C-alpha positions as CSV (number, residue, x, y, z in Angstrom):
1,M,25.0,14.6,-9.1
2,A,21.8,13.1,-8.9
3,L,20.6,11.7,-5.4
4,S,20.1,7.8,-5.5
5,A,17.4,5.4,-3.3
6,T,18.2,4.0,-0.3
7,I,17.6,0.8,0.0
8,F,15.8,-1.4,2.4
9,K,15.8,-5.0,3.4
10,V,12.8,-6.3,5.0
11,Q,12.1,-9.9,6.2
12,L,8.3,-10.0,6.0
13,Q,6.0,-12.8,7.8
14,V,2.7,-12.7,6.5
15,S,-0.3,-14.8,8.8
16,D,-3.7,-13.8,6.9
17,L,-6.4,-15.7,8.7
18,D,-9.1,-13.8,6.7
19,R,-7.6,-15.6,3.1
20,Q,-6.0,-18.7,4.5
21,Y,-2.2,-17.2,3.5
22,Y,0.7,-17.5,5.2
23,A,4.3,-17.2,3.9
24,D,7.5,-15.6,4.1
25,H,9.0,-12.6,2.1
26,Q,12.2,-11.5,1.3
27,L,11.7,-8.0,0.0
28,T,14.3,-5.3,-1.2
29,L,12.6,-1.5,-1.0
30,A,13.8,1.4,-2.8
31,R,13.1,3.9,-1.2
32,H,13.3,6.8,-3.5
33,P,15.0,10.6,-2.4
34,S,11.8,12.3,-2.5
35,E,9.4,9.5,-0.7
36,T,9.0,9.5,3.2
37,D,9.6,6.5,5.7
38,E,5.8,7.2,6.4
39,R,5.1,6.5,2.3
40,M,7.8,3.7,2.4
41,M,6.4,1.6,5.5
42,V,2.3,2.7,3.7
43,R,3.9,0.6,0.5
44,L,5.1,-2.2,2.7
45,L,1.9,-2.4,4.8
46,A,0.1,-2.4,1.1
47,F,2.0,-6.0,0.2
48,A,1.8,-7.4,3.6
49,L,-2.3,-6.9,3.5
50,H,-2.3,-8.4,-0.5
51,A,0.8,-10.8,-0.2
52,D,0.8,-13.1,-3.0
53,E,3.8,-14.6,-4.6
54,R,3.1,-12.5,-7.7
55,L,3.0,-9.2,-6.1
56,G,5.7,-7.1,-6.8
57,F,6.7,-3.6,-6.0
58,T,7.5,-1.4,-9.3
59,K,9.7,1.4,-10.2
60,G,6.7,3.6,-8.6
61,L,7.7,7.5,-8.3
62,C,10.1,7.0,-11.1
63,V,7.3,5.9,-13.7
64,D,4.5,7.6,-14.4
65,D,2.4,4.7,-15.9
66,E,3.2,2.1,-13.2
67,P,1.5,1.9,-9.9
68,D,3.8,1.2,-6.7
69,L,2.9,-2.4,-7.0
70,W,0.9,-4.6,-8.7
71,Q,0.4,-8.2,-9.6
72,K,0.1,-9.5,-13.2
73,G,-1.7,-12.7,-14.6
74,L,0.2,-15.5,-16.3
75,S,-0.5,-13.9,-19.6
76,G,0.7,-10.2,-18.8
77,E,-2.5,-8.8,-17.9
78,I,-2.7,-6.7,-14.8
79,D,-4.8,-8.4,-12.0
80,L,-3.9,-6.2,-9.2
81,W,-2.9,-2.5,-9.1
82,I,-2.3,-0.6,-6.1
83,D,-1.4,3.1,-5.3
84,V,-0.4,4.6,-2.1
85,G,-0.7,8.3,-1.4
86,L,-3.3,10.7,-3.1
87,P,-3.3,10.4,-6.6
88,D,-4.8,12.5,-9.1
89,E,-8.8,11.2,-10.0
90,R,-7.2,11.1,-13.8
91,R,-5.0,8.7,-13.1
92,V,-7.1,6.6,-10.9
93,R,-9.7,5.9,-14.0
94,K,-6.6,5.3,-15.9
95,A,-5.8,3.0,-13.3
96,S,-9.3,1.0,-13.1
97,G,-9.4,0.9,-17.3
98,R,-6.0,-1.2,-17.0
99,A,-6.4,-3.5,-14.5
100,R,-8.8,-6.0,-13.1
101,Q,-9.0,-4.5,-9.0
102,V,-7.3,-1.4,-8.4
103,V,-6.8,-0.5,-4.4
104,L,-5.8,2.9,-3.4
105,Y,-4.0,3.3,0.1
106,I,-4.6,6.8,1.5
107,Y,-2.7,8.7,4.3
108,G,-2.8,11.6,6.3
109,G,-5.4,12.6,8.2
110,R,-7.1,16.0,7.3
111,T,-5.1,15.8,4.2
112,A,-6.7,12.8,3.3
113,D,-10.3,13.6,4.3
114,L,-10.0,16.7,2.1
115,W,-9.0,14.7,-1.1
116,W,-11.6,12.1,-0.4
117,Q,-13.9,14.9,-0.4
118,R,-13.1,16.4,-3.6
119,N,-12.8,13.1,-5.3
120,S,-15.5,10.7,-4.3
121,S,-17.9,11.4,-6.1
122,A,-16.5,10.5,-9.5
123,L,-14.1,8.0,-7.9
124,G,-17.0,6.0,-6.6
125,R,-18.5,5.4,-10.3
126,L,-15.5,2.9,-10.7
127,S,-16.6,-0.5,-9.8
128,N,-13.2,-2.3,-9.5
129,L,-11.7,0.5,-7.1
130,D,-10.8,0.2,-3.3
131,V,-9.6,3.2,-1.1
132,I,-8.5,2.3,1.8
133,E,-7.2,4.8,4.7
134,I,-4.7,4.2,7.4
135,S,-4.8,6.5,10.3
136,E,-2.7,9.3,10.7
137,E,-1.5,7.7,14.0
138,T,-1.0,4.2,12.3
139,S,1.2,5.7,9.6
140,R,3.4,7.7,11.4
141,G,3.8,5.0,14.4
142,M,5.1,2.7,10.9
143,A,7.4,5.7,10.0
144,E,8.7,5.1,13.3
145,I,9.7,1.7,13.2
146,A,11.4,1.6,9.8
147,K,15.4,0.6,9.3
148,R,17.7,-0.6,6.6
149,S,17.2,-3.8,7.8
150,M,14.1,-5.1,9.1
151,Q,12.2,-8.2,10.3
152,V,8.4,-7.7,10.4
153,Q,5.1,-9.8,11.1
154,C,1.8,-8.9,9.8
155,T,-1.5,-10.9,11.1
156,I,-4.4,-10.1,9.8
157,Q,-8.0,-11.7,11.2
158,D,-11.6,-10.5,11.0
159,G,-10.2,-7.0,9.3
160,E,-8.0,-5.8,12.0
161,A,-4.1,-6.2,11.3
162,W,-1.3,-6.4,13.6
163,L,2.2,-5.0,12.7
164,S,5.0,-6.3,14.6
165,C,8.9,-5.1,14.4
166,G,11.1,-6.0,17.1
167,D,9.8,-4.7,20.7
168,Q,6.9,-2.8,18.9
169,T,3.4,-3.6,17.5
170,L,0.8,-1.7,15.8
171,H,-2.6,-2.7,15.7
172,F,-5.1,-0.8,13.6
173,T,-8.3,-1.7,11.5
174,P,-8.1,-0.2,7.7
175,R,-10.8,2.2,6.9
176,H,-12.5,0.9,3.4
177,R,-14.1,4.5,2.3
178,T,-17.3,4.5,0.0
179,N,-18.9,7.7,-1.2
180,Q,-21.3,7.5,1.1
181,E,-19.7,9.1,3.7
């Protein structure tokens, strides 16, 4: 018998002072059996940092040719492709050809550093790609607050972010990677 996804319900309140975007989102996240709480919470963070009424979660890990999140235009074109993790460089190049903008959220500390060293020169040639690293401390802290039912507040100001759930608050600055590093 195949394992089924675990469902998480999230009430997300976003206050993005940098983009002047303020909204509440009722989200349902399906955590694939092979996905960790840490990865799922980085997906949630990616949603919060790019929140928009047209941004949505996809089938993700279940489908090879879809990102974790995407935002499509009114005529079906992919405006924003967001992936989480350390994907193969070929996948990122393919996404770059399909979408107007590609954002990749990497995490995992030293593992993410090694992935970046191996892929930065090839990925640096993609003009529509933004690689953002979430520190290991932040991603693990987010995994600790994961619950099947969550009320999460995300505040973004001057490139910094605060993620609050219950009495826990994480403060962090997403690190934008460039191929000069």
